[in-house]
C-alpha positions in Angstrom: -51.6 -40.7 -58.4 -49.2 -38.5 -60.3 -46.2 -40.0 -62.1 -47.5 -43.5 -61.8 -46.4 -43.9 -58.2 -48.1 -46.3 -55.9 -48.3 -46.6 -52.1 -45.1 -48.6 -52.0 -42.9 -48.6 -49.0 -39.2 -48.4 -49.8 -36.6 -49.2 -47.2 -33.6 -46.9 -47.3 -30.5 -46.7 -45.1 -29.9 -43.5 -43.1 -27.3 -42.5 -45.6 -29.6 -43.0 -48.6 -32.4 -41.1 -46.9 -30.0 -38.2 -46.1 -28.9 -38.0 -49.8 -32.5 -37.6 -50.8 -33.4 -35.1 -48.1 -30.4 -32.9 -48.8 -31.4 -32.8 -52.5 -35.0 -32.0 -51.6 -34.2 -29.4 -48.8 -33.8 -26.3 -51.0 -36.8 -27.0 -53.3 -40.1 -25.2 -53.0 -43.0 -27.3 -51.6 -44.4 -28.0 -55.0 -41.0 -28.9 -56.5 -40.1 -31.0 -53.5 -43.2 -33.1 -53.9 -42.5 -33.7 -57.6 -38.9 -34.5 -56.9 -39.8 -37.0 -54.2 -42.3 -38.7 -56.5 -39.9 -38.9 -59.3 -37.1 -40.2 -57.1 -39.4 -42.8 -55.6 -40.5 -43.9 -59.1 -36.9 -44.4 -60.2 -36.0 -46.3 -57.0 -39.2 -48.4 -57.4 -38.3 -49.3 -61.0 -34.8 -50.5 -59.9 -36.4 -52.5 -57.0 -38.7 -54.2 -59.5 -35.9 -55.1 -61.8 -33.2 -56.2 -59.3 -35.0 -56.6 -56.0 -32.5 -54.4 -54.2 -31.0 -50.9 -54.3 -27.7 -49.4 -53.3 -26.2 -46.0 -52.7 -25.3 -45.6 -56.4 -28.9 -46.3 -57.3 -30.1 -43.5 -55.0 -27.6 -41.1 -56.5 -28.9 -41.9 -60.0 -32.5 -41.5 -58.8 -31.7 -38.1 -57.3 -30.0 -37.0 -60.5 -32.9 -38.1 -62.7 -35.5 -36.5 -60.5 -33.6 -33.2 -60.3 -33.0 -33.3 -64.1 -36.7 -33.8 -64.7 -37.5 -30.7 -62.5 -35.0 -28.6 -64.5 -36.3 -29.9 -67.8 -39.9 -29.1 -66.8 -39.2 -25.7 -65.3 -40.7 -22.6 -66.8 -37.3 -20.9 -66.9 -35.8 -23.8 -68.9 -38.7 -23.8 -71.4 -38.4 -20.1 -71.9 -34.6 -20.2 -72.2 -34.7 -22.9 -74.8 -37.5 -21.3 -76.9 -40.1 -23.9 -76.1 -42.4 -21.2 -74.6 -45.6 -21.7 -72.6 -47.8 -22.5 -75.6 -45.6 -25.4 -76.8 -44.8 -26.5 -73.3 -48.5 -26.8 -72.5 -49.1 -28.8 -75.6 -46.6 -31.3 -74.3 -44.3 -31.3 -77.3 -40.7 -32.5 -76.7 -37.8 -30.4 -77.6 -35.8 -32.0 -80.4 -32.1 -31.6 -80.5 -30.6 -30.1 -83.6 -27.0 -30.8 -84.5 -24.7 -27.8 -84.3 -22.6 -26.6 -87.2 -19.9 -29.2 -88.1 -16.3 -28.2 -87.8 -14.6 -28.9 -91.1 -11.4 -29.7 -89.4 -13.0 -32.5 -87.4 -14.9 -34.0 -90.3 
């Protein structure tokens, strides 16, 4: 199974489910599936550590899942100069510090 997910049933409140579904609604089918798998993985990790989840945990899981979609998108890779060749090779983008402002040290 992709992204290390298992057939785990996760109990969510109506509000928690609505948060996830609203975030997933505008996504393409492919991106929606990846988003749901990533969100479920994040929630599953929290459940394994603490044994329970709350609304804040769902919000964090949604942010992480959407952030991963953006990070893995072709537009982001092209815009950051990673390009398709490097992206396919699975190399991570390393952050380079910007120029230092001499006034701030």
